All heavy atoms as TSV, in Angstrom:
chain	resi	resn	atom	element	x	y	z
A	1	MET	N	N	115.241	89.066	99.783
A	1	MET	CA	C	113.808	89.405	99.989
A	1	MET	C	C	112.876	88.229	99.614
A	1	MET	O	O	112.979	87.592	98.630
A	1	MET	CB	C	113.443	90.619	98.965
A	1	MET	CG	C	112.053	90.870	99.111
A	1	MET	SD	S	111.726	92.548	98.282
A	1	MET	CE	C	111.403	92.119	96.575
A	2	MET	N	N	112.127	87.824	100.748
A	2	MET	CA	C	111.242	86.792	100.577
A	2	MET	C	C	109.916	87.201	100.108
A	2	MET	O	O	109.309	88.059	100.757
A	2	MET	CB	C	111.256	85.958	101.848
A	2	MET	CG	C	110.367	84.783	101.731
A	2	MET	SD	S	110.616	83.721	103.294
A	2	MET	CE	C	109.453	82.453	103.012
A	3	ARG	N	N	109.312	86.592	99.140
A	3	ARG	CA	C	107.990	86.951	98.683
A	3	ARG	C	C	106.933	85.952	99.245
A	3	ARG	O	O	107.228	84.753	99.196
A	3	ARG	CB	C	107.888	87.043	97.214
A	3	ARG	CG	C	108.538	88.107	96.596
A	3	ARG	CD	C	108.378	88.335	95.199
A	3	ARG	NE	N	109.099	89.541	94.708
A	3	ARG	CZ	C	109.029	89.826	93.437
A	3	ARG	NH1	N	108.294	89.198	92.553
A	3	ARG	NH2	N	109.585	90.944	93.010
A	4	ASN	N	N	105.830	86.349	99.577
A	4	ASN	CA	C	104.753	85.496	100.000
A	4	ASN	C	C	104.011	85.026	98.807
A	4	ASN	O	O	103.821	85.742	97.850
A	4	ASN	CB	C	103.744	86.240	100.932
A	4	ASN	CG	C	104.343	86.684	102.310
A	4	ASN	OD1	O	105.331	86.132	102.653
A	4	ASN	ND2	N	103.853	87.716	102.778
A	5	LYS	N	N	103.578	83.718	98.851
A	5	LYS	CA	C	102.742	83.234	97.747
A	5	LYS	C	C	101.344	83.726	97.953
A	5	LYS	O	O	100.872	83.774	99.054
A	5	LYS	CB	C	102.697	81.722	97.782
A	5	LYS	CG	C	103.951	81.130	97.006
A	5	LYS	CD	C	103.513	81.073	95.588
A	5	LYS	CE	C	104.291	79.802	94.951
A	5	LYS	NZ	N	103.795	79.570	93.721
A	6	LEU	N	N	100.614	84.025	96.931
A	6	LEU	CA	C	99.324	84.524	96.948
A	6	LEU	C	C	98.299	83.366	96.596
A	6	LEU	O	O	98.355	82.892	95.479
A	6	LEU	CB	C	99.148	85.695	95.891
A	6	LEU	CG	C	97.817	86.491	96.086
A	6	LEU	CD1	C	97.505	87.058	97.506
A	6	LEU	CD2	C	97.858	87.632	94.965
A	7	TYR	N	N	97.569	82.983	97.588
A	7	TYR	CA	C	96.496	81.941	97.473
A	7	TYR	C	C	95.154	82.490	97.880
A	7	TYR	O	O	95.020	83.356	98.746
A	7	TYR	CB	C	96.822	80.693	98.369
A	7	TYR	CG	C	98.039	79.961	97.967
A	7	TYR	CD1	C	99.251	80.157	98.637
A	7	TYR	CD2	C	97.999	79.198	96.876
A	7	TYR	CE1	C	100.352	79.462	98.314
A	7	TYR	CE2	C	99.218	78.478	96.440
A	7	TYR	CZ	C	100.372	78.581	97.173
A	7	TYR	OH	O	101.429	77.925	96.813
A	8	LYS	N	N	94.119	81.858	97.439
A	8	LYS	CA	C	92.815	82.247	98.037
A	8	LYS	C	C	92.751	81.710	99.495
A	8	LYS	O	O	93.263	80.545	99.841
A	8	LYS	CB	C	91.704	81.517	97.274
A	8	LYS	CG	C	91.496	82.018	95.840
A	8	LYS	CD	C	90.432	81.293	95.127
A	8	LYS	CE	C	90.181	81.665	93.626
A	8	LYS	NZ	N	89.292	80.776	93.021
A	9	SER	N	N	92.042	82.351	100.366
A	9	SER	CA	C	91.955	81.977	101.686
A	9	SER	C	C	90.925	80.861	101.891
A	9	SER	O	O	89.871	80.860	101.269
A	9	SER	CB	C	91.596	83.193	102.613
A	9	SER	OG	O	91.457	82.844	103.926
A	10	ARG	N	N	91.295	79.992	102.733
A	10	ARG	CA	C	90.368	78.861	103.043
A	10	ARG	C	C	89.555	79.258	104.382
A	10	ARG	O	O	88.331	79.003	104.474
A	10	ARG	CB	C	90.973	77.648	103.331
A	10	ARG	CG	C	91.513	76.806	102.202
A	10	ARG	CD	C	92.033	75.554	102.673
A	10	ARG	NE	N	92.698	74.929	101.599
A	10	ARG	CZ	C	93.437	73.799	101.729
A	10	ARG	NH1	N	93.651	73.282	102.958
A	10	ARG	NH2	N	94.041	73.154	100.751
A	11	ASN	N	N	90.216	79.961	105.214
A	11	ASN	CA	C	89.592	80.225	106.494
A	11	ASN	C	C	88.853	81.552	106.591
A	11	ASN	O	O	87.817	81.605	107.285
A	11	ASN	CB	C	90.718	80.301	107.621
A	11	ASN	CG	C	91.536	79.098	107.672
A	11	ASN	OD1	O	91.023	77.982	107.452
A	11	ASN	ND2	N	92.786	79.217	108.022
A	12	ASP	N	N	89.292	82.596	105.791
A	12	ASP	CA	C	88.684	83.889	105.788
A	12	ASP	C	C	88.032	84.147	104.465
A	12	ASP	O	O	88.428	84.933	103.691
A	12	ASP	CB	C	89.734	85.018	106.191
A	12	ASP	CG	C	89.072	86.229	106.603
A	12	ASP	OD1	O	87.853	86.178	106.750
A	12	ASP	OD2	O	89.822	87.156	106.913
A	13	LYS	N	N	86.851	83.425	104.254
A	13	LYS	CA	C	86.240	83.421	102.983
A	13	LYS	C	C	84.841	84.075	103.081
A	13	LYS	O	O	84.035	83.619	103.917
A	13	LYS	CB	C	86.238	82.083	102.444
A	13	LYS	CG	C	85.597	81.900	101.012
A	13	LYS	CD	C	85.584	80.351	100.749
A	13	LYS	CE	C	86.787	79.880	100.036
A	13	LYS	NZ	N	86.658	78.633	99.441
A	14	VAL	N	N	84.487	84.974	102.318
A	14	VAL	CA	C	83.092	85.470	102.097
A	14	VAL	C	C	82.554	85.044	100.858
A	14	VAL	O	O	81.573	84.335	100.749
A	14	VAL	CB	C	83.120	87.085	102.194
A	14	VAL	CG1	C	81.644	87.480	101.977
A	14	VAL	CG2	C	83.488	87.433	103.665
A	15	LEU	N	N	83.179	85.428	99.677
A	15	LEU	CA	C	82.686	84.978	98.383
A	15	LEU	C	C	83.565	83.862	97.777
A	15	LEU	O	O	83.144	82.700	97.741
A	15	LEU	CB	C	82.633	86.152	97.436
A	15	LEU	CG	C	82.009	85.995	96.088
A	15	LEU	CD1	C	80.602	85.532	96.234
A	15	LEU	CD2	C	82.169	87.217	95.233
A	16	SER	N	N	84.784	84.135	97.506
A	16	SER	CA	C	85.630	83.147	97.058
A	16	SER	C	C	87.070	83.080	97.707
A	16	SER	O	O	87.872	82.235	97.356
A	16	SER	CB	C	85.870	83.305	95.547
A	16	SER	OG	O	86.631	84.502	95.277
A	17	GLY	N	N	87.345	84.026	98.666
A	17	GLY	CA	C	88.526	83.990	99.373
A	17	GLY	C	C	89.600	84.932	98.798
A	17	GLY	O	O	90.790	84.809	99.256
A	18	VAL	N	N	89.272	85.776	97.865
A	18	VAL	CA	C	90.324	86.558	97.195
A	18	VAL	C	C	90.859	87.599	98.153
A	18	VAL	O	O	92.045	87.730	98.392
A	18	VAL	CB	C	89.698	87.221	95.894
A	18	VAL	CG1	C	90.721	88.292	95.452
A	18	VAL	CG2	C	89.503	86.191	94.895
A	19	ILE	N	N	89.884	88.419	98.761
A	19	ILE	CA	C	90.414	89.419	99.695
A	19	ILE	C	C	91.063	88.852	100.944
A	19	ILE	O	O	91.945	89.402	101.387
A	19	ILE	CB	C	89.210	90.318	100.150
A	19	ILE	CG1	C	88.359	90.882	98.880
A	19	ILE	CG2	C	89.531	91.361	101.093
A	19	ILE	CD1	C	89.009	92.020	98.304
A	20	GLY	N	N	90.449	87.659	101.425
A	20	GLY	CA	C	91.142	87.015	102.504
A	20	GLY	C	C	92.556	86.568	102.211
A	20	GLY	O	O	93.499	86.577	103.054
A	21	GLY	N	N	92.755	86.131	100.949
A	21	GLY	CA	C	93.994	85.661	100.491
A	21	GLY	C	C	95.023	86.839	100.443
A	21	GLY	O	O	96.155	86.718	100.825
A	22	PHE	N	N	94.613	87.954	99.926
A	22	PHE	CA	C	95.483	89.126	99.927
A	22	PHE	C	C	95.870	89.577	101.364
A	22	PHE	O	O	97.034	89.949	101.568
A	22	PHE	CB	C	94.818	90.272	99.196
A	22	PHE	CG	C	94.962	90.264	97.721
A	22	PHE	CD1	C	93.963	89.909	96.871
A	22	PHE	CD2	C	96.226	90.639	97.183
A	22	PHE	CE1	C	94.163	89.932	95.459
A	22	PHE	CE2	C	96.427	90.692	95.815
A	22	PHE	CZ	C	95.332	90.344	94.873
A	23	ALA	N	N	94.855	89.555	102.259
A	23	ALA	CA	C	95.121	89.895	103.667
A	23	ALA	C	C	96.115	89.001	104.261
A	23	ALA	O	O	97.001	89.492	105.017
A	23	ALA	CB	C	93.744	89.841	104.418
A	24	GLU	N	N	95.970	87.668	104.097
A	24	GLU	CA	C	96.878	86.691	104.674
A	24	GLU	C	C	98.327	86.825	104.090
A	24	GLU	O	O	99.374	86.773	104.795
A	24	GLU	CB	C	96.426	85.276	104.393
A	24	GLU	CG	C	95.206	84.959	105.234
A	24	GLU	CD	C	94.662	83.544	104.870
A	24	GLU	OE1	O	95.259	82.845	104.037
A	24	GLU	OE2	O	93.606	83.203	105.426
A	25	ALA	N	N	98.444	86.994	102.759
A	25	ALA	CA	C	99.758	87.046	102.066
A	25	ALA	C	C	100.517	88.351	102.530
A	25	ALA	O	O	101.733	88.307	102.704
A	25	ALA	CB	C	99.482	87.104	100.670
A	26	TYR	N	N	99.795	89.369	102.846
A	26	TYR	CA	C	100.590	90.725	103.059
A	26	TYR	C	C	100.311	91.143	104.447
A	26	TYR	O	O	100.587	92.254	104.828
A	26	TYR	CB	C	100.051	91.782	102.107
A	26	TYR	CG	C	100.466	91.406	100.597
A	26	TYR	CD1	C	99.579	91.009	99.715
A	26	TYR	CD2	C	101.795	91.363	100.339
A	26	TYR	CE1	C	99.847	90.669	98.478
A	26	TYR	CE2	C	102.175	91.063	99.041
A	26	TYR	CZ	C	101.270	90.695	98.085
A	26	TYR	OH	O	101.532	90.298	96.805
A	27	ASP	N	N	99.833	90.170	105.387
A	27	ASP	CA	C	99.647	90.479	106.769
A	27	ASP	C	C	98.817	91.712	107.021
A	27	ASP	O	O	99.337	92.663	107.701
A	27	ASP	CB	C	100.978	90.512	107.446
A	27	ASP	CG	C	100.820	90.342	109.021
A	27	ASP	OD1	O	99.823	89.693	109.375
A	27	ASP	OD2	O	101.636	90.954	109.779
A	28	PHE	N	N	97.709	91.818	106.498
A	28	PHE	CA	C	96.776	92.956	106.537
A	28	PHE	C	C	95.454	92.683	107.242
A	28	PHE	O	O	95.074	91.450	107.028
A	28	PHE	CB	C	96.590	93.537	105.180
A	28	PHE	CG	C	96.283	95.070	105.144
A	28	PHE	CD1	C	97.248	95.935	105.344
A	28	PHE	CD2	C	94.986	95.418	104.821
A	28	PHE	CE1	C	96.964	97.411	105.287
A	28	PHE	CE2	C	94.642	96.791	104.786
A	28	PHE	CZ	C	95.653	97.696	104.967
A	29	ASP	N	N	94.780	93.562	107.852
A	29	ASP	CA	C	93.544	93.201	108.482
A	29	ASP	C	C	92.392	92.975	107.396
A	29	ASP	O	O	92.270	93.906	106.477
A	29	ASP	CB	C	93.081	94.421	109.364
A	29	ASP	CG	C	91.736	94.113	110.016
A	29	ASP	OD1	O	91.532	93.027	110.477
A	29	ASP	OD2	O	90.919	95.092	110.065
A	30	THR	N	N	91.710	91.800	107.359
A	30	THR	CA	C	90.895	91.473	106.388
A	30	THR	C	C	89.638	92.432	106.331
A	30	THR	O	O	89.205	92.830	105.223
A	30	THR	CB	C	90.377	90.079	106.576
A	30	THR	OG1	O	91.480	89.222	106.823
A	30	THR	CG2	C	89.516	89.581	105.407
A	31	THR	N	N	89.199	92.819	107.435
A	31	THR	CA	C	87.969	93.674	107.521
A	31	THR	C	C	88.313	94.983	106.834
A	31	THR	O	O	87.544	95.569	106.009
A	31	THR	CB	C	87.437	93.872	108.900
A	31	THR	OG1	O	87.195	92.572	109.382
A	31	THR	CG2	C	86.195	94.684	108.965
A	32	LEU	N	N	89.512	95.652	107.182
A	32	LEU	CA	C	89.813	96.911	106.646
A	32	LEU	C	C	90.083	96.734	105.161
A	32	LEU	O	O	89.704	97.626	104.332
A	32	LEU	CB	C	91.130	97.390	107.331
A	32	LEU	CG	C	91.542	98.757	106.977
A	32	LEU	CD1	C	90.574	99.805	107.201
A	32	LEU	CD2	C	92.902	99.058	107.680
A	33	LEU	N	N	90.660	95.718	104.708
A	33	LEU	CA	C	90.871	95.492	103.241
A	33	LEU	C	C	89.606	95.366	102.471
A	33	LEU	O	O	89.438	95.939	101.432
A	33	LEU	CB	C	91.720	94.231	103.036
A	33	LEU	CG	C	92.401	94.046	101.688
A	33	LEU	CD1	C	93.287	95.321	101.276
A	33	LEU	CD2	C	93.247	92.802	101.649
A	34	ARG	N	N	88.619	94.713	103.039
A	34	ARG	CA	C	87.258	94.589	102.366
A	34	ARG	C	C	86.587	95.893	102.337
A	34	ARG	O	O	85.936	96.198	101.309
A	34	ARG	CB	C	86.409	93.615	103.209
A	34	ARG	CG	C	86.769	92.165	102.956
A	34	ARG	CD	C	85.728	91.192	103.509
A	34	ARG	NE	N	86.207	89.847	103.159
A	34	ARG	CZ	C	86.518	88.975	104.171
A	34	ARG	NH1	N	86.454	89.313	105.418
A	34	ARG	NH2	N	86.890	87.738	103.752
A	35	ILE	N	N	86.715	96.702	103.429
A	35	ILE	CA	C	86.137	98.084	103.367
A	35	ILE	C	C	86.740	98.913	102.328
A	35	ILE	O	O	86.146	99.660	101.514
A	35	ILE	CB	C	86.204	98.757	104.763
A	35	ILE	CG1	C	85.340	98.136	105.746
A	35	ILE	CG2	C	85.871	100.260	104.731
A	35	ILE	CD1	C	85.536	98.335	107.174
A	36	ILE	N	N	88.097	98.845	102.148
A	36	ILE	CA	C	88.886	99.555	101.209
A	36	ILE	C	C	88.473	99.121	99.856
A	36	ILE	O	O	88.224	100.024	98.960
A	36	ILE	CB	C	90.380	99.498	101.453
A	36	ILE	CG1	C	90.827	100.220	102.595
A	36	ILE	CG2	C	91.081	100.036	100.167
A	36	ILE	CD1	C	92.088	99.911	103.181
A	37	TYR	N	N	88.405	97.811	99.569
A	37	TYR	CA	C	87.990	97.327	98.255
A	37	TYR	C	C	86.576	97.789	97.919
A	37	TYR	O	O	86.281	98.224	96.786
A	37	TYR	CB	C	88.131	95.811	98.307
A	37	TYR	CG	C	87.458	95.298	97.089
A	37	TYR	CD1	C	88.118	95.332	95.769
A	37	TYR	CD2	C	86.201	94.667	97.042
A	37	TYR	CE1	C	87.484	94.765	94.583
A	37	TYR	CE2	C	85.511	94.226	95.947
A	37	TYR	CZ	C	86.267	94.285	94.765
A	37	TYR	OH	O	85.629	93.757	93.638
A	38	THR	N	N	85.644	97.693	98.872
A	38	THR	CA	C	84.311	98.064	98.675
A	38	THR	C	C	84.152	99.587	98.231
A	38	THR	O	O	83.396	99.994	97.249
A	38	THR	CB	C	83.344	97.787	99.841
A	38	THR	OG1	O	83.559	96.381	100.034
A	38	THR	CG2	C	81.946	98.178	99.490
A	39	ALA	N	N	84.934	100.334	98.974
A	39	ALA	CA	C	84.886	101.881	98.705
A	39	ALA	C	C	85.345	102.180	97.406
A	39	ALA	O	O	84.846	102.955	96.570
A	39	ALA	CB	C	85.615	102.621	99.866
A	40	VAL	N	N	86.691	101.516	97.045
A	40	VAL	CA	C	87.252	101.854	95.837
A	40	VAL	C	C	86.307	101.375	94.619
A	40	VAL	O	O	86.121	102.051	93.581
A	40	VAL	CB	C	88.582	101.053	95.674
A	40	VAL	CG1	C	89.108	101.101	94.258
A	40	VAL	CG2	C	89.629	101.761	96.548
A	41	THR	N	N	85.683	100.239	94.800
A	41	THR	CA	C	84.765	99.667	93.785
A	41	THR	C	C	83.609	100.609	93.581
A	41	THR	O	O	83.157	100.901	92.424
A	41	THR	CB	C	84.253	98.256	94.223
A	41	THR	OG1	O	85.445	97.449	94.275
A	41	THR	CG2	C	83.314	97.690	93.061
A	42	LEU	N	N	82.973	101.031	94.597
A	42	LEU	CA	C	81.804	101.924	94.530
A	42	LEU	C	C	82.196	103.362	93.891
A	42	LEU	O	O	81.436	103.904	93.064
A	42	LEU	CB	C	81.244	102.228	95.890
A	42	LEU	CG	C	80.468	100.871	96.469
A	42	LEU	CD1	C	80.018	101.311	97.929
A	42	LEU	CD2	C	79.325	100.495	95.691
A	43	PHE	N	N	83.383	103.832	94.243
A	43	PHE	CA	C	83.764	105.150	93.806
A	43	PHE	C	C	84.310	105.184	92.398
A	43	PHE	O	O	84.518	106.187	91.804
A	43	PHE	CB	C	84.651	105.813	94.821
A	43	PHE	CG	C	83.937	106.290	96.094
A	43	PHE	CD1	C	84.430	105.778	97.293
A	43	PHE	CD2	C	82.839	106.991	96.075
A	43	PHE	CE1	C	83.705	106.065	98.441
A	43	PHE	CE2	C	82.145	107.314	97.210
A	43	PHE	CZ	C	82.637	106.862	98.554
A	44	THR	N	N	84.713	103.974	91.882
A	44	THR	CA	C	85.243	103.984	90.555
A	44	THR	C	C	84.247	103.516	89.477
A	44	THR	O	O	84.607	103.150	88.394
A	44	THR	CB	C	86.453	103.061	90.527
A	44	THR	OG1	O	86.049	101.697	90.874
A	44	THR	CG2	C	87.671	103.653	91.290
A	45	GLY	N	N	82.992	103.401	89.815
A	45	GLY	CA	C	82.057	103.061	88.840
A	45	GLY	C	C	81.704	101.555	88.887
A	45	GLY	O	O	81.102	101.149	87.805
A	46	PHE	N	N	81.935	100.861	89.786
A	46	PHE	CA	C	81.642	99.432	90.139
A	46	PHE	C	C	82.299	98.464	89.202
A	46	PHE	O	O	82.828	97.431	89.693
A	46	PHE	CB	C	80.041	99.327	90.093
A	46	PHE	CG	C	79.590	97.989	90.439
A	46	PHE	CD1	C	79.681	97.606	91.863
A	46	PHE	CD2	C	79.103	97.097	89.513
A	46	PHE	CE1	C	79.234	96.397	92.199
A	46	PHE	CE2	C	78.735	95.805	90.038
A	46	PHE	CZ	C	78.707	95.490	91.326
A	47	PHE	N	N	82.337	98.669	87.848
A	47	PHE	CA	C	82.768	97.636	87.053
A	47	PHE	C	C	84.357	97.374	87.081
A	47	PHE	O	O	84.706	96.259	86.961
A	47	PHE	CB	C	82.402	97.947	85.558
A	47	PHE	CG	C	80.978	97.753	85.305
A	47	PHE	CD1	C	80.055	98.828	85.285
A	47	PHE	CD2	C	80.416	96.434	85.248
A	47	PHE	CE1	C	78.731	98.686	85.008
A	47	PHE	CE2	C	79.008	96.266	85.104
A	47	PHE	CZ	C	78.198	97.311	84.987
A	48	PRO	N	N	85.293	98.392	87.187
A	48	PRO	CA	C	86.669	98.071	87.405
A	48	PRO	C	C	86.941	97.174	88.500
A	48	PRO	O	O	87.579	96.110	88.439
A	48	PRO	CB	C	87.286	99.410	87.507
A	48	PRO	CG	C	86.357	100.374	86.861
A	48	PRO	CD	C	85.030	99.832	87.077
A	49	GLY	N	N	86.394	97.494	89.606
A	49	GLY	CA	C	86.641	96.625	90.886
A	49	GLY	C	C	86.026	95.183	90.706
A	49	GLY	O	O	86.639	94.240	91.097
A	50	LEU	N	N	84.807	95.105	90.110
A	50	LEU	CA	C	84.203	93.875	89.820
A	50	LEU	C	C	85.021	92.934	88.911
A	50	LEU	O	O	85.152	91.756	89.098
A	50	LEU	CB	C	82.773	94.025	89.292
A	50	LEU	CG	C	81.956	92.826	89.024
A	50	LEU	CD1	C	81.731	92.031	90.394
A	50	LEU	CD2	C	80.738	93.098	88.374
A	51	ILE	N	N	85.447	93.632	87.787
A	51	ILE	CA	C	86.342	92.915	86.777
A	51	ILE	C	C	87.630	92.423	87.429
A	51	ILE	O	O	88.020	91.237	87.205
A	51	ILE	CB	C	86.537	93.765	85.496
A	51	ILE	CG1	C	85.218	94.010	84.850
A	51	ILE	CG2	C	87.576	93.112	84.635
A	51	ILE	CD1	C	85.298	94.988	83.769
A	52	LEU	N	N	88.303	93.258	88.250
A	52	LEU	CA	C	89.523	92.822	88.868
A	52	LEU	C	C	89.256	91.728	89.887
A	52	LEU	O	O	90.077	90.792	89.870
A	52	LEU	CB	C	90.158	94.064	89.634
A	52	LEU	CG	C	90.753	95.067	88.802
A	52	LEU	CD1	C	91.234	96.259	89.574
A	52	LEU	CD2	C	91.946	94.529	88.081
A	53	TYR	N	N	88.174	91.748	90.574
A	53	TYR	CA	C	87.840	90.682	91.514
A	53	TYR	C	C	87.669	89.290	90.813
A	53	TYR	O	O	88.159	88.331	91.154
A	53	TYR	CB	C	86.622	90.989	92.321
A	53	TYR	CG	C	86.318	89.991	93.479
A	53	TYR	CD1	C	86.980	90.244	94.668
A	53	TYR	CD2	C	85.646	88.848	93.370
A	53	TYR	CE1	C	86.846	89.401	95.824
A	53	TYR	CE2	C	85.437	87.950	94.376
A	53	TYR	CZ	C	86.070	88.281	95.585
A	53	TYR	OH	O	85.968	87.366	96.673
A	54	ILE	N	N	86.898	89.312	89.565
A	54	ILE	CA	C	86.594	88.245	88.857
A	54	ILE	C	C	87.857	87.565	88.239
A	54	ILE	O	O	88.142	86.411	88.247
A	54	ILE	CB	C	85.524	88.386	87.766
A	54	ILE	CG1	C	84.180	88.685	88.384
A	54	ILE	CG2	C	85.435	87.291	86.772
A	54	ILE	CD1	C	83.129	89.172	87.511
A	55	VAL	N	N	88.782	88.471	87.776
A	55	VAL	CA	C	90.064	88.033	87.178
A	55	VAL	C	C	90.837	87.391	88.374
A	55	VAL	O	O	91.465	86.242	88.133
A	55	VAL	CB	C	90.814	89.207	86.587
A	55	VAL	CG1	C	92.244	88.770	86.190
A	55	VAL	CG2	C	90.064	89.618	85.267
A	56	ALA	N	N	90.938	88.026	89.490
A	56	ALA	CA	C	91.708	87.393	90.544
A	56	ALA	C	C	91.080	86.101	91.047
A	56	ALA	O	O	91.806	85.123	91.393
A	56	ALA	CB	C	91.738	88.399	91.888
A	57	MET	N	N	89.854	86.022	90.999
A	57	MET	CA	C	89.124	84.727	91.445
A	57	MET	C	C	89.426	83.660	90.398
A	57	MET	O	O	89.618	82.529	90.901
A	57	MET	CB	C	87.612	85.035	91.432
A	57	MET	CG	C	86.736	83.969	92.165
A	57	MET	SD	S	85.062	84.446	92.354
A	57	MET	CE	C	84.527	85.077	90.706
A	58	MET	N	N	89.602	83.931	89.262
A	58	MET	CA	C	90.029	82.907	88.268
A	58	MET	C	C	91.520	82.597	88.181
A	58	MET	O	O	91.871	81.444	87.976
A	58	MET	CB	C	89.563	83.311	86.742
A	58	MET	CG	C	88.052	83.421	86.630
A	58	MET	SD	S	87.501	83.779	84.902
A	58	MET	CE	C	88.402	85.243	84.513
A	59	VAL	N	N	92.327	83.584	88.596
A	59	VAL	CA	C	93.765	83.371	88.488
A	59	VAL	C	C	94.399	82.880	89.809
A	59	VAL	O	O	95.289	82.082	89.745
A	59	VAL	CB	C	94.340	84.734	88.047
A	59	VAL	CG1	C	95.930	84.682	88.167
A	59	VAL	CG2	C	94.034	85.105	86.633
A	60	MET	N	N	93.886	83.252	90.990
A	60	MET	CA	C	94.585	82.809	92.202
A	60	MET	C	C	94.207	81.369	92.421
A	60	MET	O	O	93.135	80.935	92.328
A	60	MET	CB	C	93.949	83.663	93.378
A	60	MET	CG	C	94.500	85.099	93.431
A	60	MET	SD	S	93.741	86.097	94.663
A	60	MET	CE	C	94.258	85.290	96.110
A	61	PRO	N	N	95.310	80.728	92.791
A	61	PRO	CA	C	95.146	79.257	93.027
A	61	PRO	C	C	94.643	79.062	94.427
A	61	PRO	O	O	94.739	79.847	95.293
A	61	PRO	CB	C	96.489	78.695	92.910
A	61	PRO	CG	C	97.418	79.803	93.321
A	61	PRO	CD	C	96.721	81.014	92.797
A	62	GLU	N	N	94.005	77.869	94.701
A	62	GLU	CA	C	93.565	77.306	95.965
A	62	GLU	C	C	94.843	76.928	96.713
A	62	GLU	O	O	95.765	76.486	96.114
A	62	GLU	CB	C	92.672	76.243	95.815
A	62	GLU	CG	C	91.258	76.515	95.091
A	62	GLU	CD	C	90.316	77.262	95.975
A	62	GLU	OE1	O	90.414	77.246	97.189
A	62	GLU	OE2	O	89.489	77.857	95.326
A	63	ARG	N	N	94.717	77.028	98.006
A	63	ARG	CA	C	95.868	76.567	98.792
A	63	ARG	C	C	95.875	75.111	98.878
A	63	ARG	O	O	94.952	74.332	98.914
A	63	ARG	CB	C	95.806	77.179	100.217
A	63	ARG	CG	C	97.027	76.787	101.040
A	63	ARG	CD	C	97.022	77.545	102.306
A	63	ARG	NE	N	97.265	78.939	102.034
A	63	ARG	CZ	C	98.398	79.609	102.146
A	63	ARG	NH1	N	99.515	78.863	102.405
A	63	ARG	NH2	N	98.490	80.890	102.001
């Protein structure tokens, strides 16, 4: 089983490239992933999604 490395996206970047990086690593549609992330963040009280994004932004390496 081959695992994809997870990096911030250079090409598909809105804020820091975290969502684009997940989409590239797992071959998923970036727009759909952003919509899912936004919905989950809004429906869980905003802070859990925001905290997860900030942690991913600090932990994920640049390509």
